[in-house]
C-alpha atoms as one frame of an Amber mdcrd trajectory, in Angstrom:
protein
  -5.067  12.094 -12.870  -3.412   9.438 -14.324   0.273   8.834 -13.298   1.508
   9.030  -9.586   4.289  11.909 -10.871   0.909  14.349 -12.203  -0.490  13.649
  -8.468   2.696  14.779  -7.247   3.129  17.626  -9.271  -0.291  18.740  -8.885
   0.791  18.763  -4.704   3.707  20.775  -5.113   1.229  23.162  -6.851  -0.607
  23.611  -3.883  -3.647  22.120  -5.803  -4.456  19.107  -3.017  -4.368  21.701
  -0.205  -1.668  23.559   1.716   1.726  24.637   0.094   4.105  21.854   0.814
   6.636  24.592   1.134   4.754  25.811   4.410   4.737  22.043   6.023   7.737
  20.579   7.712   8.407  17.326   8.146   9.153  16.966  12.076   9.898  13.175
  12.192  11.672  11.082   9.472  12.426   7.462  10.720  13.572   4.132   9.598
  12.450   0.799  10.343  13.755  -3.023   9.166  11.957  -5.536  10.522  11.902
  -9.421  10.012   8.950 -11.543  10.502   8.632 -15.758  10.032   4.500 -16.642
  10.956   3.679 -19.787  12.709   4.232 -22.762  10.664   5.820 -20.692   7.438
   8.922 -21.293   5.670   9.518 -17.579   4.819  11.399 -14.813   6.606   9.502
 -11.240   5.351  12.182  -8.910   5.561  10.789  -5.412   5.398  12.184  -1.655
   5.200   9.977   1.764   5.710  10.846   5.033   5.770   8.035   7.030   7.696
   7.361  10.605   7.280   5.230  12.606  10.250   3.382  15.393   9.382   1.301
  17.242  11.729  -1.174  14.654  13.151  -0.788  12.029  10.331   2.469   9.492
   9.334   2.917   8.712   5.937   5.536   5.535   4.973   6.736   3.510   2.181
   8.355   0.096   2.342  11.704   0.100   0.169  14.020  -2.450  -0.955  17.366
  -3.557   0.886  20.539  -0.739   0.601  18.157   1.648  -1.140  18.130   3.795
   1.578  20.489   4.664   4.425  19.484   5.357   8.198  21.501   8.741   8.023
  18.429   9.752   6.166  16.345  10.114   9.332  18.848  12.732  10.295  19.186
  14.961   7.252  15.426  15.036   6.335  13.771  15.199   9.728  12.618  19.016
  10.472  12.834  19.933   6.286  10.178  21.840   4.611   7.731  19.098   2.774
   8.251  20.213  -0.546  11.909  19.526  -0.560  11.066  16.289   0.051   8.999
  15.950  -2.684  11.262  17.403  -5.092  14.846  15.747  -3.918  14.395  12.735
  -2.018  14.672   9.285  -2.787  11.687   8.053  -4.205  10.602   5.915  -1.238
  11.352   9.463   0.602   8.924  10.906  -1.626   5.854   8.596  -1.391   6.154
   8.855   2.263   6.206  12.853   2.021   3.099  12.495  -0.451   1.546  10.529
   1.810   1.847  11.858   4.832   0.364  15.449   3.264  -2.153  13.565   1.204
  -3.264  11.836   4.941  -3.020  14.980   6.666  -5.073  16.756   4.319  -7.843
  13.538   5.117  -7.216  11.438   7.615  -8.637   7.758   7.095 -10.179   8.158
  10.247 -12.100  11.468   9.292 -12.720   9.476   5.772 -14.527   6.659   7.869
 -16.542   9.248   9.705 -18.398  10.688   6.255 -18.797   7.198   5.298 -16.330
   7.133   2.326 -14.579   4.720   4.122 -15.536   1.349   6.113 -13.258   1.013
   9.144 -12.128  -2.594   9.865 -10.652  -3.374  13.571  -8.299  -6.213  13.567
  -8.507  -7.928  16.622  -5.607  -7.873  19.333  -3.246 -11.161  19.675  -0.067
 -13.012  17.776   0.682 -12.108  14.530  -1.009 -15.016  12.541  -4.307 -14.290
  13.810  -3.948 -10.760  12.946  -2.450 -11.445   9.815  -5.215 -13.784   9.174
  -7.828 -10.761   9.603  -6.150  -8.152   7.507  -6.058 -10.641   4.532  -9.338
 -11.440   4.799 -10.455  -8.124   4.948  -8.160  -7.287   1.824  -9.760 -10.387
   0.045 -13.187  -8.842   1.052 -12.685  -6.237  -1.459 -12.719  -9.056  -4.249
 -16.000  -9.241  -6.179 -15.165 -12.341  -8.849 -16.497 -15.713  -9.384 -15.295
 -18.969  -8.835 -11.928 -19.763 -10.480 -11.052 -16.307 -11.441  -7.904 -15.494
 -12.007  -6.168 -12.922  -9.630  -2.575 -12.034 -10.330  -0.890 -11.200  -6.674
   1.956  -8.291  -7.351   3.652  -8.709  -3.717   2.734 -12.210  -2.474   1.813
 -12.750   0.915   1.346 -16.171   2.063  -2.517 -15.708   4.153  -3.623 -13.340
   1.386  -2.778 -16.412  -0.808  -4.996 -18.648   1.310  -7.455 -15.628   1.680
  -8.054 -15.475  -2.462  -8.362 -19.352  -2.364 -11.359 -18.538  -0.023 -13.113
 -16.587  -1.857 -12.921 -19.046  -4.685 -10.020 -17.337  -6.683  -7.286 -18.825
  -8.727  -4.073 -16.965  -7.236  -0.675 -15.978  -9.895   1.651 -15.061  -7.717
   4.356 -12.064  -8.695   7.323 -11.199  -6.263  10.882  -9.747  -7.035  11.808
 -11.803  -4.195  10.152 -15.079  -3.558  10.558 -17.356  -5.452   7.898 -20.355
  -3.924   4.723 -19.407  -1.888   4.189 -21.173   1.405   2.877 -24.294  -0.266
   5.565 -24.671  -3.128   4.272 -23.536  -5.995   6.352 -20.891  -8.215   6.161
 -17.420  -7.901   7.213 -15.061 -10.954   9.288 -12.186 -11.229   7.555 -10.938
 -14.179   4.336  -9.182 -13.519   3.208  -8.328 -16.853   2.620 -12.372 -17.712
   0.173 -12.408 -14.589  -0.980  -9.230 -15.722  -1.907 -10.271 -18.770  -3.937
 -13.026 -17.753  -5.659 -12.251 -14.557  -9.035 -11.631 -14.499  -8.585  -9.183
 -11.117  -5.349  -7.683  -9.833  -4.258  -7.620  -5.976  -0.995  -5.304  -5.430
   0.781  -3.941  -2.573   1.633  -0.430  -2.115   5.226  -1.018  -2.363   4.560
  -1.020  -6.210   4.384   2.744  -5.693   8.364   2.674  -4.322   9.678   0.791
  -6.838   7.609   2.599  -9.748   5.736   0.278 -11.202   2.300   1.010  -9.765
   1.260   3.410 -13.017   1.847   0.584 -15.374  -0.337  -1.636 -13.103  -3.269
   0.908 -12.616  -2.562   2.084 -16.857  -3.091  -1.718 -17.677  -6.195  -2.578
 -15.117  -7.797   0.610 -16.748  -7.480  -0.128 -20.254  -8.413  -4.186 -20.182
 -11.341  -2.985 -17.512  -9.910  -5.313 -15.160 -10.653  -4.655 -11.625  -7.690
  -3.417  -8.973  -7.380  -4.210  -5.206  -4.633  -2.430  -3.924  -3.797  -3.378
  -0.289  -1.134  -0.443   1.197   0.269   0.222   4.059   3.128   1.801   1.755
   1.268   5.106   0.403  -2.127   4.155   1.365  -3.296   7.626   0.839  -1.574
   8.262  -2.478  -3.600   5.085  -3.923  -6.433   6.567  -2.754  -6.452   9.261
  -5.334  -6.532   6.837  -7.915  -9.581   4.896  -6.749 -12.140   5.035  -9.718
  -9.212   6.000 -11.977  -7.828   2.658 -12.050  -7.908   1.541  -8.861 -11.569
  -0.610  -8.033 -11.035  -0.628  -4.280  -8.137   0.086  -1.522  -7.312  -1.592
   1.790  -5.473   1.299   3.506  -3.410   0.469   6.682  -1.737   3.742   8.063
   1.078   3.606  10.456   1.495   1.765  13.193   0.758  -1.287  11.014  -0.643
  -3.880  12.107   2.559  -6.124  12.176   3.988  -3.342  14.854   1.049  -3.595
  17.404  -0.632  -6.748  19.415  -3.120  -4.548  20.340  -6.706  -3.795  18.215
  -5.813  -1.539  15.272  -7.888  -0.204  12.354  -7.476  -0.355   8.554  -9.900
   1.440   5.950 -11.320  -0.401   3.067 -12.654   1.721   0.221 -14.489   0.738
  -2.933 -14.609   3.182  -6.001 -18.048   3.569  -6.154 -18.299   4.972  -2.235
 -15.295   6.927  -2.102 -13.924   9.174  -5.176 -10.363   9.421  -3.713  -8.435
  12.766  -2.594
């Protein structure tokens, strides 16, 4: 599997489990939220579309204005094949994520030792964000001073990369500076070409850049860590095929709870994807 569209086509053809035309998306919902962590100057504004399929949720972030909340009414109760074929890209990614998560839930992957569960502590957002981003950075196997492209900037993750000895190369479509005043580029090719390792958000599935990043890292032999709330089960399918490691955080995401929640860490030498 080399591209997301190839994976999507294989799922529609029934090559990864039940035929999507026999499955129904019970619920499609839309979340818009803002977050400003204590001490920070950045308000993160995020939108998600989520699909409920059986015992699993699939999710994908999207840019403001890309999807209208009316999609919740129009898509809920629709067979999954329709969402996979005809929906806007974020909805198709959320539906694909739900399908792959239902086929192999992350919790079941953990039971079979294909994934490592990491419990995020109960507490305020700052505590939970630091724990999450430390877990993500822990997937990096780098030497001191290694240049780490961070595609999709989260300030606590920048700090966690530094603590691992890395030199972050931040890239984001919406932020112009980090919390510490460092410039942030919007040209991912600049940071990809300079990087010794890459950390990318699952939102790259939504904006269509995921395939480019995976192909670049595969061709250069550069390790790629994906931190995914969006499309965590989709990114899992590319472990060992360009993705080196994955932090998979299924819904409800850490920012939507003050209680303990679990994310799942995969490494390609212990998990082959699904």
